[in-house]
N, C-alpha and C positions, 0 to 999 in steps of 0.2 A: 406474362410468364417470365420468370427469371431466365436469363441466358444460360446456356450450358457450355462450360469450358472444359477442355481435356485436363486430366490430372497430370502433374509433373512426372517426368520419366523416372526420377530418383524416388526411393522409398520416402514418402513425406514424413512419416513418424520418426525415422532415423535422422532425417535432416533437422527436424524440430528439436529432437533431443541433443543433437550436436551443437546447435546454436545457443542453447540455454546457458551453459557454463560461462560463455563470453558475455552474456547479457546480465546474468546475476549468479554470482558464486553462492549466495545464500540459498536461493531457490533451487540451484543445482544440487545442494545438499539436502534440503528439506523435502522436495517433491518425491524423490525415490523412497521416502519412508512410507508413503501412502500406499493403499491397496492398488494393485496393478490396474484394475478397471478404472481408477480415477486419474491415473497419471497423465494419459494423453490429453484429457479435457482440461486439467488444471495447468499443465504446461502450456497448452494452447491459449488458455485464458491469460496467463501471465504475459506471454509474448504479444498478444493483442493489446493488453493494457499498456505494455511498454511502448507499443506503437503509438497509442494515443498520447502517452507522455512525450514522445518524440515530437509530435505536433505541438503540444503545449509548450515545450521547452525551446522551440525555435524562435530566436530573437529576430530573425529576418522576416517572419510572417506577420502580417497585420491581423487584428482580430477577425476581420472579414475573410482574409485568406485562410486562417485557421478553421473558421466555420465551414468553409468549402471542403477542406481536407477531412474534418470530422465527418461531414456528410458522405464524402467519398469512401471513408473507411466502413461506414455502415452499409452503404450501397454495395461495396465489395462483399460484405458478409451476406447480403441478401441476393447475391448472384446477378447484380445488375451491371457490374463492370469487372474486368479481369484484374486479378491481383497484381500482375506485372504492370498494368496501366496505372493503378493506384500508386504503386511503389515508385515508378519512374516519374510521375508527376510530382510526388512529394520530394523526391531527391532533387529534382530540377528546381523546384520553387524554394525549398528551404536551404539548399546548399549545405547539407549536413556534413560537418568535417569529421565527426567521430567514427572510427572504424567499426565500433560495436553496432551503432545504429545503422550504418550503411550495410553491414552484413545482415542485420535483422531484416531490413527492407528487401535485400536481395533474396532472402528466403521466404518472402511473402507468398509466392505460389504454393510452396509446400505447407506453410502454415494454414493457408486457406483450404488446401486439400484435406488436412487433418480435421479442420473445423467441419467441413462437409461430411466427413466420415464418422463424426461423433454420434452416439445414440441421440435420437431426437429429443429426449428429455434433457440431456446435458446441453445440447445445442440451443434449445429454447431458453434455458436459464442463462447461458452465456450471452445470447443476443440481448436479453433484457439488461444484463449487467453492462454491456458495452453501450447500449442506448442511453442508459441513465448517466454513465460516465461521460460520454461524448457531449451530451446535452449540458451536463453540469460544467464541464471544462469550458465549453463555449460561453456559458453564462458568466463564469468567473474571469474570463478575459477582460470584462468590463468593470471588474471590481478590484483586481489586483493592482498594487501600487508600491513603489519603492518604500513608502512609509507604512506599509502594513495594510491588513484588512480593516474594514470599519469597526467591527466589534466581535464579541465572542460568538454570537449567533452565526456570523458569516464563517468563522473558523469551523464551527461544528458542521455547518452545511457543506463546506469544502471537504472536510474529512469524510463525510458520508459519500459524496459523489466520487471520490478517488480511492476510498478504502472500505468504508462501511458497506457499500453495495457489493464489494468483492467478498466481504464476510457473509453476506446473504447468499451470494452465488455458491460459495463453498458449503454453507449449511444445507442448501437444497440438494447439492450433490451427495453430501454425507447421508442425508435422510433417504435418498433414493437407494442407498447401499444396504440399509438395515432397518427393519421394522422397529427395533428397539430405539434406534436413534430417531426415527420418524415420530415415535410416540412422544418425544420431547421437543418436537419441532417448534412449537410456539415459544417455549422458553429460550431455545437456542437462537431463534430469529430475533427475539427481544434483546439478547446479549450481543449478537453479531456486530451491530454498528459500533458498540462500545469497544469491542475487541479491535476492530479496524481503526477506530479513532485513537486508541492507545498507541498502536504501532505507527500511525501516520503522524501523530503529534511528536512522537520521539524522533522520527525522521526530520520533521520540520525544525525542531530545536537543534538537532545535530548539524543540519545543513544551512543554518542561518547565513553563514558567511559565504558559502558557495552560491546561495540564491542571491545574496546582496550584490555579488559581482556581476550578476546577470540583470540587475535592476529590479529584483523581485523580493517581496517580503510577505510571508504568510502569517505573521504574528498579528494578533488582534490589538488595535490601537487603544481600545478602552481599558484593557487589562493594564497596559503600561501607563496610560494617562492617570489611572487610579493611584499609581505608585509615584507619579510626578515625572514621568518620562514621556516625551511627545513623539518618539521615533522619527525625529528629523532625519531624512535620508542621508545627509552629509555629516551626521554626528558620529563621534566615536562611542557607540553604544556600550561596548564592553567595559569602558572606563567609568560608566555611570552607575553608582550604587542602586539608583531607582530602576534602571534597566535590569540589573542582576536580580533585584527583588521580584520584578515582574516575570522574569524567566523562571524563577523558582516557583512562582504561583502556577505556571503552566506545567512544570515538572510534577507538581502535586496532582494536577488534574490528569495528566497522562498516567501517573501511578494509580489513581483511582480506577481508570478504565482498564488498566492491566489486571486489577483485581477482578473485574468483570470477565476478562479473558481467562483467568484461572478458573472461575466458576464455569465458564463455557466449556473449557477443556475437561473438567470433571463431570460434565453431563454426558460426555462420550463414554459408552461402556468400556470398562477396563480391558476387555478382550481385543478392542481395536487399538492396539498399542501403536501402530503406525500413525494413525490420525492423532493420537495423543502426543506422539513425538513431534509431528509436524507443528502442532499448536504450541507445545511447551518450549521447543527450541526458539521459536519466534518471541515468546514472552520473555524467556531468559535473556536473550540478546538485547531486547528493549530495556529490561530492568537494569542491566549492567551499563548500558549507554546512559540511562538517566542518572545512575550513580556517578558516572564520570562527569556529567554536566553539573550535578549538585556539588561535587567537590571543587569544580572549577567553573563557576558561572561567568567568569570574565574571559573565557576562552575566545580566541579570534580566528581559529582555524579548525575545521571539522576533524582534522587528524589528531587534535589534542584530546578529543573525547571519544574517538573511535575505539571499540574494543579490540584488543590484540588477538592474534591467532591462538596464542596460548590460552587466553581467557575463553575464546570460542570453544576450544577443545574441552576445557573444564566444564563449560555450560552444557555441552552435548553429553558428556559423561554423567554429570549430575542428573540431567533430565532423563537419561536412559535408565539410571538406577531407580528413579522414583516413579517411572511412568505407570507402573501397575498399582500404585498405592496413593489414594487421595491424601492420607495423612502425611506421607513423605513429600508429596507435591506441595502441600501447604507449608510444611517446614522449609522446603527449598525456596519457595517464593519469599517467605519471611526473611530468610537468610540473605537472599539476593537483594531484597528491598530495604535492608537495614540502613537507616540514616536518611531515607527518602522522606520528604515532607508529605504530610497527609492533607488532603483537600478538605476545606470547610465548605459550608453551604454557600457563602458569597462567592468563593472561587469557582464553584460548580455552576452557578447561575448562568444560563445560556450556553454552557459547555457540556451539559449532560447529554450523552448520545441517545437518540431515539430512532426507531425504524423510520426510514423515509427521509427525504431532503428537508 
């Protein structure tokens, strides 16, 4: 039987909502667009996923140590160890310097309390999501390398375990909300991994240099080898035309998957404007980030391709204007995507998202 632990004395949901803006300004904007019944579960999911990211990103932990902490995170969710125990052990082992992550772990008892208070159907889907994510991150500890992932298939699989499975989680919650959404569940679940992959690939491309400083690269070596670049860890990649060509190949693939994200969004009935805003804001931000990368494939700092706050406000305004019209959404997507390369069959080989790892 799982152990029973007392709830924190503070209001857990308020504590959870209070920590979110410090962890992610983007999700602090998008989650409040959702129906009220979905916000606690999706906020909880994001914070738990970010906790798994904190384990993954720790340079101090060995793969074996990380495996233990992934297991402890899942055991915490299953009621086998207290949240404070999990958080204290991770803080001590990983020596996390960032205030954001330390504050997140300090709020773990409240986050766990919200998790336990979720409707059983939401909690079940979130536990599935976290199980796949933690197992996948553990597996990729043995595949990641300063010179990139082995091939396209590995990148697709990585995008699934860190983002595609989140798309499936969100889809299942949306379907629980409305029978009309549930009637389209099969098609939505088919598109959800591509939606997640488009967003994750955009983040990977934007964060190449931040990751490289930590000795990590999520780029697939075969894509760049086909262009004549071997991703040598000590090379000045951004100065190599072959590297820039490979980067634009991946921009084209991410663009393709964001088309899937548009289709996904338009399967949500128009009366659910909040869900449509939640989806379309994410797609718009990703498209404009890809445009920045396409214009400057030789960038060497993520700040060079990050969208500005002014651009973010324009994206939100445009998405809100078009949220109730499929035709306007398609027009807005085409406008935002202008100039982006289109993916061909060879570029998509091995990188076309599918349900499951």
